[in-house]
VMD Tcl script that draws the C-alpha trace (Angstrom):
set ca {
  {-46.37 72.93 22.27}
  {-47.52 70.29 24.70}
  {-46.32 66.84 25.58}
  {-48.54 64.00 26.77}
  {-47.10 61.79 29.47}
  {-48.64 58.72 31.11}
  {-47.52 57.09 34.31}
  {-48.13 53.37 34.59}
  {-47.62 50.68 37.17}
  {-45.05 47.97 36.70}
  {-47.73 45.27 36.20}
  {-51.32 45.23 35.01}
  {-53.96 42.64 35.81}
  {-55.05 40.48 32.92}
  {-58.64 39.81 31.93}
  {-61.69 41.88 31.22}
  {-61.52 45.40 32.54}
  {-57.82 45.18 33.32}
  {-56.22 48.59 33.70}
  {-59.57 50.38 33.87}
  {-59.21 51.32 37.51}
  {-57.27 54.41 38.48}
  {-56.87 53.26 42.07}
  {-53.87 51.56 43.61}
  {-52.78 48.19 42.27}
  {-51.55 45.81 45.00}
  {-48.72 43.56 43.92}
  {-47.92 40.34 45.73}
  {-44.44 39.43 46.78}
  {-43.23 42.77 48.07}
  {-40.27 43.33 50.32}
  {-40.48 41.22 53.52}
  {-39.58 44.33 55.49}
  {-41.84 46.83 53.78}
  {-44.87 44.65 53.13}
  {-46.81 44.75 49.92}
  {-45.88 47.44 47.39}
  {-48.49 49.85 46.10}
  {-48.21 51.15 42.52}
  {-50.54 53.80 41.12}
  {-51.93 54.03 37.61}
  {-52.39 57.74 36.97}
  {-54.56 59.25 34.25}
  {-53.05 61.00 31.21}
  {-51.29 64.15 32.35}
  {-50.66 67.23 30.22}
  {-47.20 68.69 30.85}
  {-46.29 71.99 29.27}
  {-42.93 71.97 27.49}
  {-40.46 74.53 28.84}
  {-40.00 77.66 26.72}
  {-37.26 77.39 24.08}
  {-33.85 78.86 24.71}
  {-33.33 82.45 23.62}
  {-31.13 81.43 20.68}
  {-33.78 79.02 19.43}
  {-36.55 81.58 19.91}
  {-34.69 84.22 17.89}
  {-33.94 81.64 15.21}
  {-37.59 80.62 14.85}
  {-38.66 84.27 14.78}
  {-36.27 84.91 11.89}
  {-37.59 81.83 10.13}
  {-41.18 83.03 10.53}
  {-40.27 86.37 8.96}
  {-38.48 84.64 6.09}
  {-41.48 82.45 5.34}
  {-43.95 85.30 5.71}
  {-45.65 83.71 8.68}
  {-46.57 80.59 6.71}
  {-45.47 77.34 8.33}
  {-44.30 75.49 5.25}
  {-41.29 73.94 3.58}
  {-38.16 75.57 2.26}
  {-38.93 75.42 -1.48}
  {-39.62 79.16 -1.67}
  {-36.29 79.96 -0.04}
  {-34.35 78.32 -2.87}
  {-35.75 80.94 -5.24}
  {-35.93 83.88 -2.82}
  {-33.89 87.07 -3.11}
  {-31.37 88.06 -0.46}
  {-29.50 84.75 -0.56}
  {-26.02 84.03 -1.90}
  {-25.48 80.78 -3.78}
  {-22.35 79.03 -2.54}
  {-22.74 76.30 -5.18}
  {-23.78 76.71 -8.79}
  {-26.53 74.13 -8.45}
  {-28.13 76.16 -5.62}
  {-27.81 73.21 -3.25}
  {-26.23 75.52 -0.65}
  {-27.42 79.09 -0.08}
  {-26.34 81.67 2.47}
  {-28.17 84.60 4.04}
  {-26.35 87.03 6.31}
  {-27.98 87.57 9.71}
  {-25.31 89.63 11.45}
  {-22.05 90.95 10.04}
  {-18.75 90.36 11.77}
  {-18.18 93.09 14.38}
  {-14.45 92.86 13.75}
  {-14.32 92.42 9.98}
  {-11.04 90.94 8.88}
  {-10.16 87.82 6.93}
  {-11.97 84.56 6.33}
  {-10.85 81.19 7.70}
  {-8.68 79.05 5.45}
  {-8.67 75.38 4.56}
  {-6.77 73.43 7.20}
  {-7.62 75.83 10.02}
  {-9.57 74.72 13.06}
  {-12.88 76.52 13.60}
  {-15.43 76.53 16.40}
  {-19.06 77.37 15.65}
  {-22.39 77.57 17.40}
  {-25.18 76.16 15.29}
  {-28.82 75.13 15.08}
  {-30.35 73.02 12.32}
  {-33.99 72.29 11.49}
  {-35.93 70.19 9.00}
  {-38.68 71.50 6.72}
  {-41.28 70.67 9.37}
  {-39.30 73.03 11.65}
  {-38.24 70.28 14.03}
  {-34.86 70.95 15.65}
  {-32.44 68.13 14.78}
  {-29.02 69.77 15.18}
  {-27.81 71.86 18.10}
  {-24.26 72.44 19.25}
  {-22.96 75.34 21.32}
  {-19.32 74.62 20.46}
  {-18.72 72.42 17.44}
  {-15.03 72.27 16.50}
  {-13.65 70.87 13.25}
  {-10.86 71.40 10.70}
  {-11.96 72.95 7.42}
  {-11.53 70.80 4.33}
  {-10.82 67.58 6.22}
  {-14.26 66.00 5.82}
  {-15.03 66.41 9.53}
  {-18.39 68.11 8.95}
  {-21.17 67.98 6.39}
  {-20.62 70.12 3.29}
  {-23.12 72.74 4.44}
  {-20.87 73.57 7.38}
  {-17.53 72.88 5.71}
  {-18.25 75.15 2.73}
  {-20.46 77.59 4.60}
  {-17.96 78.49 7.32}
  {-15.33 79.23 4.65}
  {-17.55 82.15 3.59}
  {-17.83 83.61 7.12}
  {-15.83 86.07 9.20}
  {-15.20 85.83 12.93}
  {-18.33 86.75 14.91}
  {-20.59 86.58 11.86}
  {-24.02 84.93 12.06}
  {-25.51 83.41 8.91}
  {-28.28 81.13 7.71}
  {-27.44 78.25 5.39}
  {-30.07 76.47 3.33}
  {-28.68 73.03 2.53}
  {-30.12 70.60 0.01}
  {-29.62 66.87 0.58}
  {-26.30 66.78 -1.29}
  {-24.81 69.25 1.19}
  {-26.45 67.69 4.25}
  {-27.08 63.99 4.92}
  {-27.86 62.83 1.40}
  {-29.96 59.87 0.35}
  {-29.30 57.98 3.58}
  {-30.23 60.66 6.09}
  {-29.22 60.18 9.71}
  {-31.20 57.79 11.83}
  {-33.37 58.32 13.72}
  {-34.03 62.04 13.34}
  {-33.07 63.11 9.79}
  {-34.93 61.34 6.96}
  {-33.38 60.54 3.60}
  {-33.05 63.34 1.03}
  {-33.81 65.97 3.66}
  {-33.28 69.70 3.23}
  {-32.03 71.51 6.33}
  {-31.77 75.12 7.43}
  {-28.87 76.06 9.69}
  {-28.04 79.11 11.73}
  {-24.29 79.30 12.32}
  {-22.17 81.67 14.41}
  {-18.42 81.60 13.83}
  {-16.90 81.76 17.32}
  {-13.22 80.99 16.91}
  {-10.55 80.39 14.26}
  {-7.04 79.10 14.82}
  {-4.33 77.12 13.09}
  {-4.65 73.37 13.54}
  {-2.74 72.04 16.56}
  {0.45 70.02 16.15}
  {-0.97 66.51 16.26}
  {2.38 64.99 17.21}
  {2.11 66.78 20.56}
  {-1.18 65.13 21.45}
  {-1.13 62.38 24.09}
  {-1.95 58.88 22.95}
  {-5.57 58.83 24.16}
  {-6.35 62.06 22.32}
  {-4.75 60.70 19.15}
  {-6.84 57.55 19.49}
  {-10.01 59.60 19.89}
  {-9.17 61.90 16.96}
  {-8.17 59.01 14.72}
  {-11.39 57.17 15.50}
  {-13.41 60.31 14.79}
  {-11.75 60.76 11.39}
  {-12.31 57.08 10.55}
  {-16.01 57.38 11.41}
  {-16.29 60.41 9.14}
  {-14.67 58.26 6.45}
  {-17.43 55.70 6.96}
  {-20.00 58.51 6.71}
  {-18.65 59.56 3.30}
  {-18.21 55.95 2.11}
  {-21.84 55.08 2.87}
  {-22.95 58.08 0.79}
  {-20.79 57.15 -2.19}
  {-18.17 59.88 -1.76}
  {-15.25 57.46 -1.95}
  {-12.59 60.10 -2.59}
  {-13.49 61.98 0.57}
  {-13.79 58.69 2.45}
  {-10.27 57.71 1.38}
  {-8.97 61.12 2.47}
  {-10.58 60.72 5.90}
  {-9.16 57.20 6.33}
  {-5.69 58.41 5.37}
  {-5.95 61.32 7.78}
  {-6.98 58.93 10.55}
  {-4.06 56.64 9.73}
  {-1.66 59.59 9.85}
  {-2.87 60.62 13.30}
  {-2.62 57.06 14.62}
  {0.88 56.57 13.21}
  {2.49 59.67 14.75}
  {5.17 58.93 17.36}
  {3.60 61.14 20.05}
  {5.30 62.62 23.08}
  {4.15 60.20 25.79}
  {4.87 56.53 26.32}
  {1.68 54.58 25.54}
  {0.63 51.73 27.77}
  {0.34 48.17 26.48}
  {-3.42 48.59 26.19}
  {-3.01 51.84 24.24}
  {-0.47 50.19 21.92}
  {-2.99 47.46 21.17}
  {-5.70 50.04 20.47}
  {-3.40 51.97 18.14}
  {-2.59 48.75 16.32}
  {-6.25 47.74 15.96}
  {-7.30 51.18 14.72}
  {-4.46 51.27 12.17}
  {-5.59 47.90 10.83}
  {-9.17 49.17 10.50}
  {-8.03 52.33 8.70}
  {-5.83 50.42 6.24}
  {-8.64 47.97 5.49}
  {-11.00 50.88 4.91}
  {-8.43 52.57 2.66}
  {-8.38 49.40 0.56}
  {-12.19 49.38 0.34}
  {-12.27 53.00 -0.87}
  {-9.37 52.44 -3.28}
  {-11.25 49.52 -4.82}
  {-14.29 51.72 -5.34}
  {-12.03 54.30 -7.03}
  {-10.36 51.53 -9.11}
  {-6.97 52.31 -7.57}
  {-6.07 48.64 -7.68}
  {-2.31 48.92 -7.09}
  {-2.91 51.19 -4.11}
  {-5.56 48.81 -2.77}
  {-3.13 45.88 -3.01}
  {-0.51 47.91 -1.14}
  {-3.02 48.68 1.62}
  {-3.91 44.98 1.90}
  {-0.23 44.07 2.19}
  {0.22 46.62 4.98}
  {-2.71 45.11 6.86}
  {-1.29 41.61 6.51}
  {2.06 42.80 7.83}
  {0.30 44.10 10.95}
  {-2.22 41.25 11.20}
  {-1.29 38.14 9.15}
  {-4.66 36.51 9.82}
  {-6.86 39.43 8.80}
  {-9.66 37.94 6.71}
  {-10.72 41.16 4.99}
  {-7.20 41.89 3.74}
  {-6.57 38.30 2.64}
  {-9.86 38.15 0.74}
  {-9.30 41.47 -1.01}
  {-5.69 40.61 -1.84}
  {-6.77 37.28 -3.30}
  {-9.36 38.94 -5.51}
  {-6.89 41.59 -6.64}
  {-4.27 39.00 -7.54}
  {-6.93 37.04 -9.41}
  {-7.90 40.14 -11.38}
  {-4.25 40.61 -12.33}
  {-4.05 37.04 -13.59}
  {-1.73 35.87 -10.81}
  {-3.77 32.73 -10.26}
  {-1.31 30.71 -8.19}
  {-0.61 33.56 -5.79}
  {-4.32 34.35 -5.56}
  {-5.18 30.73 -4.81}
  {-2.58 30.53 -2.05}
  {-3.87 33.71 -0.38}
  {-7.52 32.68 -0.62}
  {-6.80 29.19 0.71}
  {-5.13 30.81 3.69}
  {-8.26 32.92 4.23}
  {-10.44 29.82 3.90}
  {-8.45 28.02 6.59}
  {-9.24 30.88 8.94}
  {-12.92 31.18 7.98}
  {-14.11 27.97 6.30}
  {-17.76 29.05 6.02}
  {-17.28 32.35 4.14}
  {-19.15 32.01 0.84}
  {-17.28 34.83 -0.90}
  {-13.95 33.02 -0.44}
  {-15.41 29.74 -1.75}
  {-16.77 31.58 -4.80}
  {-13.41 33.12 -5.66}
  {-11.57 29.83 -5.27}
  {-14.13 28.06 -7.46}
  {-13.73 30.73 -10.12}
  {-9.95 30.34 -10.03}
  {-10.18 26.54 -10.21}
  {-12.44 26.66 -13.27}
  {-10.16 29.14 -14.96}
  {-7.09 27.03 -14.26}
  {-8.83 23.97 -15.71}
  {-9.58 25.94 -18.84}
  {-13.32 25.50 -18.45}
  {-14.18 29.16 -18.91}
  {-15.18 30.30 -22.36}
  {-12.84 32.38 -24.51}
  {-12.45 36.00 -23.43}
  {-14.99 38.44 -24.77}
  {-14.39 42.05 -25.87}
  {-11.63 43.75 -23.93}
  {-10.35 40.45 -22.55}
  {-13.29 39.92 -20.19}
  {-14.82 36.47 -19.95}
  {-18.62 36.05 -19.94}
  {-18.41 35.33 -16.20}
  {-16.43 38.52 -15.62}
  {-18.99 40.50 -17.60}
  {-21.85 38.97 -15.63}
  {-20.11 39.43 -12.28}
  {-18.80 42.91 -11.40}
  {-15.06 43.09 -10.86}
  {-13.65 43.59 -7.39}
  {-13.66 47.34 -7.84}
  {-17.44 47.09 -7.68}
  {-18.36 43.76 -6.15}
  {-16.12 43.68 -3.11}
  {-18.38 46.12 -1.30}
  {-21.74 45.34 -2.84}
  {-21.88 41.60 -2.16}
  {-23.54 40.84 1.15}
  {-20.74 38.40 1.95}
  {-17.93 40.82 1.07}
  {-16.12 42.77 3.81}
  {-17.41 46.24 4.59}
  {-15.63 49.29 6.10}
  {-15.30 49.11 9.86}
}
mol new
graphics top color blue
foreach p $ca { graphics top sphere $p radius 0.5 }
foreach p [lrange $ca 0 end-1] q [lrange $ca 1 end] { graphics top cylinder $p $q radius 0.2 }
display resetview
């Protein structure tokens, strides 16, 4: 494979024939000590890419044998023999490359594993590479292909995993390198297995980093519609951030812990709304408001929840408080207008199931709070 690289000067002359010359371009206004600067415009240069690493080379050689020398997609591999289906829908398949030299047991949920892995798309472009990726099994800290796949491995084993979109990056993909609905092929080596460390013994900065990592994985799952896993990740992050720890955090670290806890609780509320866990969502909003009385997201969600429960006066008070803090937020104005019309008795009689025509036309908070452009999103 070859790369094309072009070297250009910092400026080009305008007008007809500009840039045609390959000689030096003299720029005015150079350093008073060095005189005028000379910049060269070089022709296109062909630079040979360095040979791939040995691991990558062996991986691509195995892939070539699997595909029979044809450089194509992975469709044939989903029907090929010699693979084990780890899911009934065949969205995750495993092929053993090298057995464990030690044999023994398999890792368990909740244990911390370290793997070496490569991942490619159907066009054979390398998009995942990690010599030492560490995560806890079953905690939503890795895509399903790795989380489920590693559970089937023994220490020292090498295996291929063919992952459909549902077990990889789904309908969103991962910008900029993994397109939506992409199938990936992974080669994974299980390097290390151990029980998860005692998180209460971690220093504050490590807890902050781990909590932030778990929250970001929650956002990953939320964006892909896996709200149950998102909620689990947010709750795990909140647990890590709420541990007492063994060191004495600085004032700055205390503020960071506080801010991250607020984010996690707000995100818990967003996921709970999606799951229609309305009482739990209200409790999460109340916890946020205890930590941050002027938090707009929590006030807005609490107001909507109270409105859904028919507690109009309480809902109005909460939403008016939110409006004082952010007078231009359209979503808050809309909720207050809805409450005012209802209190004036101007809404039509309830339809089937107690829902008014407006309620039936407008999704309830369990759906609308995260689909409206003006509604708060996970952070």
